[in-house]
Structure formats: C-alpha cells, structure tokens
N, C-alpha and C positions, 0 to 999 in steps of 0.2 A: 430363454431366461435372460433377464436383464440385471445389471448391478450398477452401483454408483462408485465412481472413482475420482480421485484427484489427479488430473493430468498436467503434464508439462507440455504446453502448446508453444511457448516461446521463452527462451532463456531470459532471465532478468525480469520476467513478468509474473503476476500472480497465477497460481495453479487454477485450472478450470475444473469445476465440479460438474461431471458429465454422467449421463446415463448410457451405459454401454450394453450392447448385445453380446452375450457370451457365445463363442464359437463351439462347434462340436469338438470333442476331444480327439486328438491324434494319438497314435501309439505312444505310450510312455508319459502322457499328460494326466494330471490330476486336478479336479475341481475342488477347491478348498474354500470354505466359509471362514473368512478372517475374523478372529476375535479381537486381537490387538496387534498393532504395528508399532515398531520403533522407528527411529530415524537417526542417521549419523551424518558426519561431515561430508561423506560422498554425495548424499542427496543435496546438501547445501551447495556443493560445488556444481552439481548438475543444474540446479535451479538458477544459480547465478551466472552460469556459463563459464565457470573457471576451468572446466575440463576441455575447453576448446569447442570447435564447431560440433553441433549435435545433428547428426545426419538422420536421426530416427524420429524426429518430431512429426506429429504429436505422439507422446508415449506415456505409458504408465510408469510409476515410480515406486520406490521402497524395496528393501531387500532383506528385511528381518521382521518376523512376526510369529504369531501362534494362531492356530485355527483347527477346524474339524473337516475331515475329508467327506465330501458329499458324493463324489462320483469318480471312477477311475477309467482311463482308457485301456485299450488292449495293451498287452505286454507289461502292465504294471503288476508287480508281485510284492513290493515292499510294504504297501499300505492298502487299506480297504475302507469302504464307506463306514463312517462312525469313528474312525481313529482320530485321536488328538495328535497334532503334529507341530513341530518347530519348522518354520520356513527360514531358510538361510541362503545367502548368495554363495556360500562355500559348497562345492560339489562333494556329495557323499556317494554311497552305493546306490545303484539303481539306474534306470534308463535315462539317457541324455536325450531329451525330447526337444530341446530348443525352446524358443519363445512362442507366444501366441499372438494372434492378430484379432482385435476386437472391432466391432462396427459401432460408429458414433454418427448416427443419422446419415449413413452413406459414406462416411469418411473412415479410412482405415486408421486404427490406433495400434501402434506397435507395443510390444512388451517383451522383456527378456525372459530367461528361464524361471525367474521368480520376481513377482511384484507384490506389494502389500499395502499401498495406499488406496485400498478399495475394499468393498464389503465381500466380494467373491473374486477369486483369482484362479486362472489356469496356470498350473505350476508344473515344471519338469520333475519327474519322480525323484531324481537325484538331488534335488534341493530340499527334500523333506526328510526329517528324522523323527522317530517316535518320541512323543512328549513324555517326560518323566512324571510319574504319578504324584510325587510328593511336592511339586512346585505348583504355584498358582499360574494361570495363563498370562496374567499381566507381567509378572516377574520373568516368566519364561522367554519374553522377547530378547532378553540379554543373551540367550543362547544362539540367537540368529546372527550376531555380528560382534557385539562388544566383548563378550566373554571369550569366544574362540580367538579373536584377534589379540586382545589384551592379555588374557591368561596364557594363550598359546605362545605368544612372543616370549613370555617369561619361562614357562614350563618346557616348551618344545624347542625353541630356538636358542635361548640363552641358557637353559637348563640350570636355573638358579638352585643353589643348595644352602643349607643352614650356615649362617655367618657371612654370606656374601653381602656386599654393600651395593645398593641399587639407587639410581636416580631415574625418575620418570619425568620427562619433559612434555607437559601438556596433560592435564588431568581432567579431560572430559570423560565421556562414557567409556571409551576404549582405554584411556590412560588410567582411570580409576580401577578398571578390572586388572590392569597390569599391577597396580599398587596392591590390590588384594592378593594376587598371585604371589607377589614378592613376599608379603607377610605370611601367607600360607606355607611358603617354601622355607621360612625361618630366616630370611634375610634381615639384616639389621646393620646400620640404619637404612630406612627407606625414605628417600627425599623426593618430594613432589614440587615441581616448578610450574607455575601458571600465573598469568596476570590477573585472573578473575578471583576476587575475594570469595565468592560463593564456591567456586571450585576448590580453592585452597582449603576452605572449611570442610568440604566434603572429603578431601584427601586425608585430612587428620582423622576422619571417621572411618576411612577405608584402608588403613594399614600404614599410613605415612607417619614416621616419627618426627620429621621435619618438613617444613614447606618454605619455599622461597618465592618472593614476588620479583619477577625479572624486570619490572618497571622501576623498582626502588633500590635494587642492589645489583652488584656485579656477581652474576651467577657463578662463574668459575671460582671467584674468591670465596664466596659463601660456601660452596661445596668443599673447598679445601679447608675451611675452618672446621667442617664436620668430619671430613675424611681427608687428612693431609696428603696422602699419596694418590688420591683420586679413587673413584668408585670402581668396583669390579665390573659392574654391569650398568648399562644405560638403555633406556627405552625412549625413542623419539616418537611422539604422537601428535605433532602439530602440523606436519606437512610443510614447514618453513625451512628452506635450505640453510638459513643462518642458524637455526636451532639444531639441525642435523650436525652442523659443524661443531656447535657447542657440545652436543652429546658425545661425539667421539673424543673431543678434547677433555671432557670431564672424567674419562676413564683412566685407570692407572696404566703405567707402562708395563710391558712384559705380561700380557695376558688380558688387558682390559677389552671388553667387547660392548659394542653398541648396536642396537637393531632399530631400523627405521620402519615404522608402521604407518606414519602419516602420509597422506596423499598430497603431493605438490601440485600447484596450478600448472596448466599446460604451458610449456615453454620455459618453465623454471630451470635453472642450472645450479648445480652444487660445485663449489670450488673448495678443494681441500689442500692443505699443506701435506705433501706426500711423506713428510717426516713422521707422521703419526703411524705409518705402517712400519717404518724402520724402528719405531719405538715398541713394536710388538703388539700394537692395538689392531682390532678387527672391526670393520664396519659391515654389518650384515643387513640383508633384506629379507622379506618374508611375504608370503601370500596367505593372508588370513591366519597369521600365527602358526603356520605349518600344521593347522588343525585338520584332523580327519573326523568329520562329524559323527559317524557311527562308532568310532573308537573313543573320541574325546568328550562329546557332549554329555554323556551320562556322568562322567567324572566331574565336569564343570558344574553340572546340575547339583551334584552332591555338595560341592563346595559352596555354591550360591545358597543352597538350602540349609547349610550347617548352623545358621544363626550366629555365626561369629561376627558378621557385619550386617547392618540393617540395609540390605540391598534395595529394599523398596524406597529408601531415602535417596537412591540414585535416580529414581524415576520421577518425572514431572507429575503434576496433577493431570488427570486425563484431558485430552483435547478431543473435540468432535472431528470427524473426517473433514467437515467443511472448514475447520480451522487449521488445516495442515500448514497453510502458509505461515500462520502465526507460530506454529510449532518450529518451523524451520528458522524463522526470524529469532526466536528465543534461543534456539540452539546456537545459531551463528554468533549471537551476542554473549554467549556464556551464561545465560540466565538459568539454564537447566542442565542437568547432567545427561539425561537421556529422555527425549520426548516420548510420551506414551499416548498413542492414538487409539481411542476406544470406539470400536465400530458399533457398539450397542447404543451410543448416545445420539 
C-alpha cells in the first residue's frame, strides 16, 4: 500500500510531497487513515532548523491529528479497525512501538512514534486515544497537542482556581487553550500578551478579559495597572527566553508561579535574577501540560465541546496536504491560530 506525505528533506527548504510505501506493521503499531492534521510551533522549528542538527532526514512530520484505524499489528489491544482516534505526541496507555520506516523510491524515510502530515500513518499504539463521539474530527485535532499542553499547563501544573489572576504570554494555538482553561477555572482577570493583532483579537474571544501588545507597551507596567501586586499565575507559550523572564517577573511575591511551555531554539540560554526565588516565586516546566491522554483528553473534549467558546474560530480555513508549507508559513507569521490540514482535499 502507498500513501502521500509531506516530508522534511532539508531544513529551511520546502517540504517534499512524496509517495511512500507503507511497511508491514510491527508489534504495537497501528495503521491510521488520517482525516485532519494540525500543526504547531514545534513543526515550524523543525522545518526552519531551529532545533539544531536534524539527524533523521528525510523524515515525516506532524504530531497531532484525527483519523480512523485501518489495521493493527500484533500486541495491540487498545484500538481495533474502524475506531476513530486522536493522534498525539504525548504518550498514553498502550504498547510503545517506536517509529516506522517508509520507502520512497528506494530511499528510507524515518518517522517517529506518531506523524500526521500524510494521508496514512503507521503509529505507535500509545500515541492513540479513542475519539470522543460528540466532537467533529476537525476540531478534534486540538486534543492532539494544543489542548493537552495549554489546558494541562493551567489545570494540571498551575492548578488554577476561581479568583486567580492569570497572564498568558503568547496566544497562539497552545496559549489560547491556556486562556480558555483559565476562564473555565474561574480565573479573573485573564491577560493575554501577544504582538499579533489577529491573535489578540482571538484571545478576547477565548477567555481573556485584557490583552497587551508587547510592541507598543511596557508589559510589566501594563500588568501592574491591571493587577498591582502581580498575577498569581503566568503561562509562557512563546519559547523566547526574554519572555520566560517576563513571565516569572509578572507574578506576585510569596506564591506567584509561572510555567514554561514554549520551546526555545537550540542553544538558547535563560538568565534570571535569582532574587525571584527569594521572593517566593516558582518557575515551572512541563511535558505536554503534565497531561495523561486517557485520563485528560475526555475532559478536555467536554470543555472544547461545551459551546462556551467558538473553538472552530481558532482553526484556520482548511489547507490541502500539498499546501502544508504555506500552513507552516502562516503559523510562523501569526496569521492563523492553528492550521487545519484536510486530507480529503
């Protein structure tokens, strides 16, 4: 069986649209027909080479999507042919089967445990979660990365509660999910900081009571106007060390907490005044919002489907698989919240 995929052949270069031969399934692997794929800043960084030397070229890309199981390898017990599934980079229950290797006219193409920039993908069982019946397959891509990372950072890591004050630095797809989670938690005010006018407008629709343009204002001063003592909680979703520093300094003394969910470029360094720790502040890290797919994704699905926010407005107009390069360009430029790649086009 063959399939079509958008491959990274060289960093900084356009993706190659290639016809791949699908390998036989190893134990724990699952063949999925992809319906929709999302894309996030991690793919932009891979594509541009911001993550450093890529030793796996050429390789498949994408780590969030929805689809239907076509075939399962031995040892698979979590899913069966015909099941609708969420594909996610965050490991859940099930067999860890590792990545697949495809054939491209005699050349080996590498793939991780989950890839989604393709019409069919061989996926490790533990990167799949049952798809919630009440969501549409396009909106469901948010469960693959943006929701567990953004919502998980607020619910699982920061454990926001009613009345907390929250600042979210960077309101792309992940940051907007953090904004929604803060609003669901009863936090107020919720402040979104982003240089993109389009993203700031989205933030106002996704739970933010205030927005700040960091190119036009002193962010720290503006936050202090809204919350004089500093916010209780801060989420950093840009990957910029300078913004990580801003996030911890935006929190209040004696209990303020900031979590970093943005990915920094290879070689980046963060320099902090250690006095922030003597002030009783905490700077936290997380792996995917500390989310556990089989535990958390059903909850996130209920919130996304609750109609409090028009989550479809977070998604772009559909891109064809052949236009994945444009999707990454638009994401990098802040023109879309979350690219939606429709494999039926």
